[in-house]
VOGU-3710 file (C-alpha; in Angstrom, 3 decimals, decimal comma):
1> mkenqpgsgk> 95,106/86,139/130,382  92,426/83,257/129,447  90,093/83,037/126,770  87,073/83,938/128,213  88,298/86,669/130,146  86,996/90,029/129,713  89,653/91,802/127,149  90,820/88,747/125,373  90,457/88,495/121,758  92,278/88,956/118,849
11> kerytqpsil> 95,472/91,085/120,289  96,470/92,215/116,929  93,030/93,290/115,910  93,889/97,138/115,954  97,659/96,846/114,575  96,519/97,627/111,003  95,191/101,244/112,022  97,869/101,748/114,337  100,230/101,216/112,011  98,929/103,558/109,444
21> mgllkkpcyg> 97,990/106,243/112,474  101,957/106,089/112,805  102,183/107,015/109,122  100,137/109,636/108,661  102,177/112,376/110,040  105,553/111,284/108,237  106,800/107,996/106,561  109,349/106,531/108,713  111,262/103,120/108,977  109,579/100,467/110,496
31> yeliqniqhf> 112,057/100,752/114,046  110,445/103,703/114,289  107,113/102,901/113,486  107,504/100,080/116,782  108,469/102,746/118,493  105,469/105,216/117,933  102,967/102,843/117,913  103,037/101,668/121,589  101,428/105,188/122,474  98,236/104,116/121,150
41> gfiegqappg> 97,285/101,965/123,728  96,522/98,483/121,544  99,903/97,143/121,779  100,681/96,523/125,434  105,172/97,169/125,589  107,218/97,477/122,497  105,369/95,381/118,958  107,360/92,607/118,105  109,047/93,532/115,622  108,010/90,260/113,262
51> miyrhlrqme> 104,442/90,833/113,456  104,535/94,685/112,540  106,825/93,756/109,649  104,276/91,239/109,326  101,670/93,579/108,954  103,880/96,449/106,594  104,664/93,515/103,774  100,195/92,408/103,744  99,756/96,072/104,055  102,111/97,037/101,397
61> sdglvisewd> 100,134/94,232/98,803  97,002/94,914/99,820  97,600/99,185/98,778  97,934/100,802/102,165  101,552/101,686/102,729  104,471/101,761/99,851  108,371/101,307/100,702  111,386/102,487/99,075  115,363/101,538/100,288  116,577/104,946/101,588
71> tegggpakrm> 120,200/104,479/101,243  121,802/107,840/102,199  123,692/108,232/104,921  126,116/105,421/107,009  124,894/101,827/107,953  122,810/99,678/106,058  120,023/100,584/103,571  116,362/100,900/105,818  113,230/100,708/104,175  111,008/103,938/104,341
81> ytiteegqea> 107,320/103,434/104,461  105,053/106,065/103,617  100,768/105,582/104,103  98,732/105,800/100,501  95,555/107,034/99,670  94,193/104,100/99,795  95,499/104,099/103,461  94,299/107,132/104,525  90,856/105,681/103,540  90,995/102,495/105,668
91> lslwvdymen> 92,629/104,631/108,978  89,314/106,780/108,057  87,203/103,867/107,792  88,807/101,947/111,196  87,772/105,298/113,371  84,390/105,236/111,907  84,231/101,863/113,410  85,937/102,980/116,289  84,136/105,779/116,896  80,825/103,317/116,477
101> ksrklsnfie> 82,623/100,738/118,996  82,955/103,912/121,500  79,448/105,144/121,264  78,353/101,296/121,882  80,981/100,704/124,923  79,694/104,081/126,260  76,042/103,226/126,476  76,666/99,675/128,211  78,591/101,227/130,651  76,167/104,039/131,544
111> tyqksisdqc> 73,277/101,612/131,072  75,471/99,331/133,553  76,300/102,233/135,989  72,410/103,159/136,047  71,516/99,769/136,990  73,608/99,409/139,878  72,449/103,073/141,029  69,103/101,767/140,748  69,383/99,192/142,940  71,222/100,708/145,823
121> d> 68,051/103,422/145,533
//
């Protein structure tokens, strides 16, 4: 998509809230998270692991998630991520932001549709 095309913009914009939402129901491993967050519709296809792990490290540094190594079971140890109370507050702020953006977008679309309809009358 070209830079000036509709919908162009920072592709990673909704990665943080997607990760937080993915952890809201239950803690999970990074790989599980990568599989789950694509269902929210902000990332097309499978999320790039490097991008997700980079966000997770930053979010852990910011206190939004915590992680611990899970060494139970066979195979190598895996890092289990959990949303923190601060992460839940950040997710709530994201949802408020999205609701506000949704209202503005809906108003814009309704205005456009009314304008088109008025032109046809």
